[in-house]
N, CA and C atoms as an extended XYZ file, in Angstrom:
345
Properties=species:S:1:pos:R:3:atomname:S:1:resname:S:1:resid:I:1 pbc="F F F"
N       -11.671        5.408        5.020 N   UNK     1
C       -12.663        5.246        3.988 CA  UNK     1
C       -12.686        6.126        2.750 C   UNK     1
N       -12.114        7.831        3.032 N   UNK     2
C       -12.487        8.855        2.280 CA  UNK     2
C       -11.029        8.701        1.238 C   UNK     2
N       -10.079        7.910        1.652 N   UNK     3
C        -8.853        7.807        0.730 CA  UNK     3
C        -9.607        7.278       -0.377 C   UNK     3
N       -10.208        6.173       -0.256 N   UNK     4
C       -10.675        5.314       -1.360 CA  UNK     4
C       -11.367        5.965       -2.353 C   UNK     4
N       -12.380        6.490       -1.780 N   UNK     5
C       -13.384        7.373       -2.298 CA  UNK     5
C       -12.512        8.708       -3.221 C   UNK     5
N       -11.394        9.016       -2.549 N   UNK     6
C       -10.860        9.899       -3.142 CA  UNK     6
C        -9.870        9.280       -4.762 C   UNK     6
N        -9.771        8.145       -4.391 N   UNK     7
C        -8.937        7.620       -5.535 CA  UNK     7
C        -9.995        7.345       -6.797 C   UNK     7
N       -11.388        7.137       -6.336 N   UNK     8
C       -12.382        6.889       -7.393 CA  UNK     8
C       -12.581        7.941       -8.368 C   UNK     8
N       -12.135        9.262       -8.331 N   UNK     9
C       -12.468       10.288       -8.869 CA  UNK     9
C       -11.625       10.257       -9.915 C   UNK     9
N       -11.420        9.748      -11.302 N   UNK    10
C       -10.558        9.082      -11.776 CA  UNK    10
C       -10.451       10.322      -12.881 C   UNK    10
N        -9.647       10.860      -12.973 N   UNK    11
C        -8.839       11.751      -13.521 CA  UNK    11
C        -7.615       11.391      -14.797 C   UNK    11
N        -6.792       12.368      -14.686 N   UNK    12
C        -5.754       12.204      -15.755 CA  UNK    12
C        -5.029       11.102      -15.836 C   UNK    12
N        -4.014       10.722      -16.525 N   UNK    13
C        -2.973        9.435      -16.290 CA  UNK    13
C        -1.913       10.119      -15.341 C   UNK    13
N        -1.429        9.204      -14.364 N   UNK    14
C        -0.068        9.294      -13.627 CA  UNK    14
C         0.384        8.071      -13.609 C   UNK    14
N         1.364        7.746      -13.951 N   UNK    15
C         2.321        6.925      -14.655 CA  UNK    15
C         1.366        5.988      -15.088 C   UNK    15
N         1.687        4.486      -14.705 N   UNK    16
C         0.922        3.542      -14.700 CA  UNK    16
C        -0.502        3.855      -14.269 C   UNK    16
N        -0.657        4.370      -13.079 N   UNK    17
C        -1.544        4.101      -12.338 CA  UNK    17
C        -3.092        4.300      -13.480 C   UNK    17
N        -2.705        5.551      -14.114 N   UNK    18
C        -4.027        5.623      -14.694 CA  UNK    18
C        -5.115        6.471      -14.142 C   UNK    18
N        -4.597        7.172      -12.890 N   UNK    19
C        -5.662        7.505      -11.405 CA  UNK    19
C        -5.062        8.791      -11.079 C   UNK    19
N        -6.166        9.419      -10.840 N   UNK    20
C        -5.618       10.780      -10.261 CA  UNK    20
C        -6.294       10.704       -8.991 C   UNK    20
N        -5.916       11.905       -8.232 N   UNK    21
C        -5.648       11.778       -6.419 CA  UNK    21
C        -6.429       12.845       -5.689 C   UNK    21
N        -7.422       13.319       -7.043 N   UNK    22
C        -7.947       14.737       -6.384 CA  UNK    22
C        -9.150       14.191       -5.592 C   UNK    22
N        -9.721       15.228       -4.775 N   UNK    23
C       -10.455       14.709       -3.747 CA  UNK    23
C       -11.602       14.621       -4.127 C   UNK    23
N       -12.533       13.774       -3.490 N   UNK    24
C       -14.291       13.997       -4.203 CA  UNK    24
C       -14.804       15.162       -4.282 C   UNK    24
N       -15.716       15.274       -5.256 N   UNK    25
C       -16.501       16.465       -4.770 CA  UNK    25
C       -17.745       16.278       -4.554 C   UNK    25
N       -18.452       17.415       -4.335 N   UNK    26
C       -20.049       17.006       -3.875 CA  UNK    26
C       -20.856       16.018       -4.951 C   UNK    26
N       -20.134       15.708       -6.298 N   UNK    27
C       -20.966       14.827       -7.221 CA  UNK    27
C       -21.857       16.084       -7.622 C   UNK    27
N       -22.449       17.163       -7.404 N   UNK    28
C       -23.003       17.826       -8.300 CA  UNK    28
C       -22.497       18.815       -9.515 C   UNK    28
N       -21.278       19.347       -9.202 N   UNK    29
C       -21.061       19.981      -10.493 CA  UNK    29
C       -19.387       19.472      -10.420 C   UNK    29
N       -19.530       18.042      -10.633 N   UNK    30
C       -18.058       17.370      -10.788 CA  UNK    30
C       -17.082       17.433      -12.117 C   UNK    30
N       -16.554       18.060      -12.198 N   UNK    31
C       -15.578       18.019      -13.442 CA  UNK    31
C       -15.004       16.383      -14.095 C   UNK    31
N       -15.269       16.570      -15.208 N   UNK    32
C       -14.288       15.074      -15.733 CA  UNK    32
C       -13.111       15.077      -15.637 C   UNK    32
N       -12.650       13.969      -15.643 N   UNK    33
C       -11.206       13.923      -15.352 CA  UNK    33
C       -10.550       14.792      -16.900 C   UNK    33
N        -9.550       15.508      -17.144 N   UNK    34
C        -8.703       15.913      -17.823 CA  UNK    34
C        -7.817       14.713      -18.714 C   UNK    34
N        -8.994       14.745      -20.308 N   UNK    35
C        -7.991       13.695      -21.183 CA  UNK    35
C        -8.677       12.659      -20.787 C   UNK    35
N        -9.356       12.166      -19.623 N   UNK    36
C        -9.573       10.605      -19.484 CA  UNK    36
C       -11.546       10.442      -20.053 C   UNK    36
N       -11.586        9.921      -21.010 N   UNK    37
C       -13.259        9.584      -20.971 CA  UNK    37
C       -13.658        8.139      -21.310 C   UNK    37
N       -14.196        8.148      -20.197 N   UNK    38
C       -14.684        6.470      -19.716 CA  UNK    38
C       -15.615        6.132      -20.385 C   UNK    38
N       -16.401        6.594      -21.352 N   UNK    39
C       -18.206        6.961      -21.510 CA  UNK    39
C       -17.558        5.343      -21.951 C   UNK    39
N       -17.497        5.104      -23.056 N   UNK    40
C       -16.789        3.866      -24.059 CA  UNK    40
C       -16.062        2.737      -23.398 C   UNK    40
N       -15.713        2.795      -21.820 N   UNK    41
C       -15.182        1.505      -21.341 CA  UNK    41
C       -16.185        0.567      -21.418 C   UNK    41
N       -15.385       -0.659      -21.694 N   UNK    42
C       -16.236       -2.009      -20.952 CA  UNK    42
C       -15.863       -1.991      -19.503 C   UNK    42
N       -17.182       -3.123      -19.464 N   UNK    43
C       -16.824       -3.330      -17.690 CA  UNK    43
C       -15.778       -3.601      -17.200 C   UNK    43
N       -14.945       -4.464      -18.014 N   UNK    44
C       -13.448       -5.085      -17.493 CA  UNK    44
C       -12.491       -3.863      -17.385 C   UNK    44
N       -12.623       -2.852      -18.601 N   UNK    45
C       -11.696       -1.787      -18.208 CA  UNK    45
C       -12.185       -0.951      -16.915 C   UNK    45
N       -13.309       -0.445      -17.346 N   UNK    46
C       -13.526        0.066      -15.551 CA  UNK    46
C       -13.204       -0.097      -14.485 C   UNK    46
N       -13.652       -1.881      -14.487 N   UNK    47
C       -12.811       -2.186      -12.994 CA  UNK    47
C       -11.351       -1.923      -12.707 C   UNK    47
N       -10.602       -2.308      -13.776 N   UNK    48
C        -8.848       -2.280      -14.257 CA  UNK    48
C        -9.045       -0.850      -13.772 C   UNK    48
N        -9.566        0.405      -14.037 N   UNK    49
C        -9.061        1.996      -14.007 CA  UNK    49
C        -9.556        2.278      -12.331 C   UNK    49
N       -10.655        1.386      -11.894 N   UNK    50
C       -11.031        1.196      -10.145 CA  UNK    50
C        -9.825        1.219       -9.581 C   UNK    50
N        -9.496       -0.253       -9.897 N   UNK    51
C        -8.235       -1.241       -9.439 CA  UNK    51
C        -7.034       -0.217       -9.521 C   UNK    51
N        -6.933        0.458      -10.189 N   UNK    52
C        -5.253        1.101      -10.561 CA  UNK    52
C        -5.759        2.128       -9.334 C   UNK    52
N        -6.476        2.753       -9.403 N   UNK    53
C        -6.690        4.015       -8.950 CA  UNK    53
C        -6.428        3.735       -7.188 C   UNK    53
N        -7.019        2.685       -7.089 N   UNK    54
C        -7.384        2.444       -5.539 CA  UNK    54
C        -5.466        2.112       -5.530 C   UNK    54
N        -5.050        0.751       -6.157 N   UNK    55
C        -3.326        0.651       -5.988 CA  UNK    55
C        -2.430        1.935       -5.749 C   UNK    55
N        -2.964        3.521       -6.518 N   UNK    56
C        -2.058        4.402       -6.653 CA  UNK    56
C        -2.229        4.972       -5.361 C   UNK    56
N        -3.915        5.090       -4.678 N   UNK    57
C        -4.107        5.456       -3.865 CA  UNK    57
C        -3.522        4.928       -2.195 C   UNK    57
N        -3.358        3.744       -2.167 N   UNK    58
C        -2.703        2.775       -1.204 CA  UNK    58
C        -1.230        3.144       -1.333 C   UNK    58
N        -0.827        2.905       -2.088 N   UNK    59
C         0.756        3.135       -2.179 CA  UNK    59
C         1.508        4.673       -1.892 C   UNK    59
N         0.139        5.495       -2.344 N   UNK    60
C         0.371        6.840       -1.610 CA  UNK    60
C         0.209        7.260       -0.286 C   UNK    60
N        -0.399        6.254        0.295 N   UNK    61
C        -1.043        6.633        1.828 CA  UNK    61
C        -0.427        5.678        2.644 C   UNK    61
N         0.331        4.308        2.215 N   UNK    62
C         0.477        4.040        3.267 CA  UNK    62
C         2.097        2.677        2.554 C   UNK    62
N         2.957        2.204        3.403 N   UNK    63
C         4.355        1.606        3.186 CA  UNK    63
C         3.499       -0.050        2.816 C   UNK    63
N         3.078       -0.655        1.631 N   UNK    64
C         2.290       -1.878        1.481 CA  UNK    64
C         3.284       -2.246        0.338 C   UNK    64
N         2.957       -3.528        0.687 N   UNK    65
C         3.738       -4.158       -1.039 CA  UNK    65
C         2.423       -4.315       -1.632 C   UNK    65
N         3.286       -4.100       -2.844 N   UNK    66
C         2.602       -3.909       -4.321 CA  UNK    66
C         1.227       -5.218       -4.301 C   UNK    66
N         1.801       -6.330       -4.127 N   UNK    67
C         1.110       -7.419       -4.703 CA  UNK    67
C        -0.332       -7.520       -3.538 C   UNK    67
N         0.167       -6.959       -2.282 N   UNK    68
C        -0.705       -6.780       -1.190 CA  UNK    68
C        -1.687       -5.960       -1.761 C   UNK    68
N        -1.808       -4.679       -2.251 N   UNK    69
C        -2.594       -3.784       -2.845 CA  UNK    69
C        -3.288       -4.497       -3.473 C   UNK    69
N        -2.480       -4.810       -4.596 N   UNK    70
C        -3.347       -5.556       -5.893 CA  UNK    70
C        -4.191       -6.069       -5.599 C   UNK    70
N        -3.934       -7.216       -4.864 N   UNK    71
C        -4.834       -8.037       -4.245 CA  UNK    71
C        -6.488       -7.057       -3.919 C   UNK    71
N        -5.974       -6.464       -2.883 N   UNK    72
C        -6.741       -5.792       -1.738 CA  UNK    72
C        -8.044       -5.103       -2.956 C   UNK    72
N        -7.212       -4.086       -3.545 N   UNK    73
C        -8.024       -3.584       -4.557 CA  UNK    73
C        -8.485       -3.689       -6.085 C   UNK    73
N        -8.258       -5.596       -6.303 N   UNK    74
C        -9.030       -6.060       -6.791 CA  UNK    74
C       -10.174       -6.754       -6.070 C   UNK    74
N       -10.445       -6.698       -5.407 N   UNK    75
C       -10.942       -7.118       -4.383 CA  UNK    75
C       -12.370       -6.112       -4.459 C   UNK    75
N       -11.706       -5.048       -4.219 N   UNK    76
C       -12.764       -3.687       -4.160 CA  UNK    76
C       -13.509       -3.497       -5.231 C   UNK    76
N       -12.709       -3.531       -6.234 N   UNK    77
C       -12.920       -2.816       -7.998 CA  UNK    77
C       -14.180       -4.265       -7.996 C   UNK    77
N       -14.127       -5.208       -7.910 N   UNK    78
C       -14.577       -6.663       -8.615 CA  UNK    78
C       -15.895       -5.998       -7.253 C   UNK    78
N       -15.945       -5.618       -6.309 N   UNK    79
C       -17.296       -6.056       -5.762 CA  UNK    79
C       -17.880       -4.729       -5.641 C   UNK    79
N       -17.157       -3.469       -6.082 N   UNK    80
C       -17.851       -2.260       -6.328 CA  UNK    80
C       -19.031       -2.834       -7.975 C   UNK    80
N       -18.033       -3.321       -8.769 N   UNK    81
C       -18.809       -3.146      -10.078 CA  UNK    81
C       -20.221       -4.376      -10.246 C   UNK    81
N       -19.959       -5.283       -9.108 N   UNK    82
C       -21.028       -6.281       -8.735 CA  UNK    82
C       -22.252       -5.558       -8.183 C   UNK    82
N       -21.781       -4.706       -7.480 N   UNK    83
C       -23.192       -4.037       -6.743 CA  UNK    83
C       -23.408       -2.570       -7.516 C   UNK    83
N       -22.686       -2.686       -8.478 N   UNK    84
C       -23.613       -1.038       -9.021 CA  UNK    84
C       -24.703       -1.921      -10.094 C   UNK    84
N       -25.752       -0.848      -10.204 N   UNK    85
C       -26.541       -1.343      -11.361 CA  UNK    85
C       -26.039       -0.780      -12.708 C   UNK    85
N       -26.626       -0.920      -13.661 N   UNK    86
C       -26.253       -0.388      -14.954 CA  UNK    86
C       -26.086        0.742      -15.214 C   UNK    86
N       -27.432        1.550      -14.468 N   UNK    87
C       -27.629        3.104      -14.417 CA  UNK    87
C       -26.184        3.744      -13.412 C   UNK    87
N       -25.751        3.357      -12.583 N   UNK    88
C       -24.942        3.186      -11.706 CA  UNK    88
C       -23.728        3.550      -12.225 C   UNK    88
N       -23.499        2.238      -12.992 N   UNK    89
C       -21.885        2.345      -13.492 CA  UNK    89
C       -21.760        3.266      -14.772 C   UNK    89
N       -23.341        3.556      -15.457 N   UNK    90
C       -23.297        4.365      -16.557 CA  UNK    90
C       -22.589        5.988      -16.153 C   UNK    90
N       -23.433        6.196      -14.847 N   UNK    91
C       -23.148        7.750      -14.288 CA  UNK    91
C       -21.661        7.725      -13.831 C   UNK    91
N       -21.041        6.255      -13.928 N   UNK    92
C       -19.974        6.731      -12.756 CA  UNK    92
C       -18.828        6.637      -14.071 C   UNK    92
N       -18.754        6.165      -15.376 N   UNK    93
C       -18.305        6.370      -16.482 CA  UNK    93
C       -18.577        7.625      -16.922 C   UNK    93
N       -19.629        8.202      -16.820 N   UNK    94
C       -20.107        9.624      -17.493 CA  UNK    94
C       -19.058       10.383      -16.689 C   UNK    94
N       -19.710       10.405      -15.018 N   UNK    95
C       -18.968       12.013      -14.552 CA  UNK    95
C       -17.766       11.357      -13.569 C   UNK    95
N       -17.465       10.248      -13.805 N   UNK    96
C       -16.014        9.784      -13.114 CA  UNK    96
C       -16.328       10.096      -11.531 C   UNK    96
N       -17.287        9.815      -10.650 N   UNK    97
C       -17.207        9.893       -9.264 CA  UNK    97
C       -18.431        8.961       -8.952 C   UNK    97
N       -18.909        8.393       -7.667 N   UNK    98
C       -19.681        7.743       -6.940 CA  UNK    98
C       -20.688        8.839       -6.694 C   UNK    98
N       -21.845        8.286       -6.666 N   UNK    99
C       -23.296        9.473       -6.406 CA  UNK    99
C       -24.061        8.787       -5.916 C   UNK    99
N       -24.923        9.043       -4.730 N   UNK   100
C       -25.828        8.386       -4.267 CA  UNK   100
C       -25.877        7.100       -3.865 C   UNK   100
N       -26.613        6.037       -3.931 N   UNK   101
C       -26.779        4.731       -3.606 CA  UNK   101
C       -25.492        4.385       -4.198 C   UNK   101
N       -24.560        4.517       -5.507 N   UNK   102
C       -23.323        3.812       -5.734 CA  UNK   102
C       -22.201        4.221       -4.353 C   UNK   102
N       -22.095        5.671       -4.290 N   UNK   103
C       -21.006        5.641       -3.044 CA  UNK   103
C       -21.510        5.241       -1.873 C   UNK   103
N       -22.250        4.810       -1.383 N   UNK   104
C       -22.527        4.023       -0.378 CA  UNK   104
C       -22.351        2.629       -0.483 C   UNK   104
N       -22.053        1.974       -1.895 N   UNK   105
C       -21.780        0.629       -2.422 CA  UNK   105
C       -20.441        0.766       -2.232 C   UNK   105
N       -19.735        1.440       -2.743 N   UNK   106
C       -18.140        1.888       -2.635 CA  UNK   106
C       -17.354        1.872       -1.519 C   UNK   106
N       -18.277        2.440       -0.637 N   UNK   107
C       -17.855        2.227        0.861 CA  UNK   107
C       -17.958        1.044        1.264 C   UNK   107
N       -18.880        0.266        0.902 N   UNK   108
C       -19.161       -0.843        1.864 CA  UNK   108
C       -17.896       -2.176        1.091 C   UNK   108
N       -17.746       -1.649       -0.300 N   UNK   109
C       -17.004       -2.750       -0.783 CA  UNK   109
C       -15.363       -2.680       -0.110 C   UNK   109
N       -15.187       -1.195        0.223 N   UNK   110
C       -14.097       -0.622        1.086 CA  UNK   110
C       -13.899       -1.131        2.506 C   UNK   110
N       -15.057       -1.361        2.963 N   UNK   111
C       -15.031       -2.283        4.495 CA  UNK   111
C       -14.360       -3.430        4.196 C   UNK   111
N       -15.033       -4.195        3.238 N   UNK   112
C       -15.235       -5.853        3.231 CA  UNK   112
C       -13.847       -6.127        2.577 C   UNK   112
N       -12.768       -5.223        1.831 N   UNK   113
C       -11.743       -5.272        1.122 CA  UNK   113
C       -10.742       -5.460        2.024 C   UNK   113
N       -10.854       -4.506        3.110 N   UNK   114
C        -9.816       -3.572        3.693 CA  UNK   114
C        -8.957       -2.488        2.967 C   UNK   114
N        -9.449       -1.816        1.990 N   UNK   115
C        -9.156       -0.849        1.656 CA  UNK   115
C        -9.209        0.676        1.996 C   UNK   115
């Protein structure tokens, strides 16, 4: 479960994935991603960013077929965004990390989608 939360600390662009693999911070003094400004992203752009981070992390962690990872991560990203309140999504855009209730919602989505 920790690996997917690490993937969600969305940082600098790495190849096609556009996601970092920096471990999650405590959320209090979380640094913003280097050069990535998510504040103006639409919900769809944010969902794709979360999905890309998930695919990147899964491919790093396990020998998996990319289409399988894309499907599982698409499930995860969609479930996360549906579960987040607008304030929680705004905070994710601002800080790049899940905090408080948003973190538990992300963990629940990870279990549901088996990532």
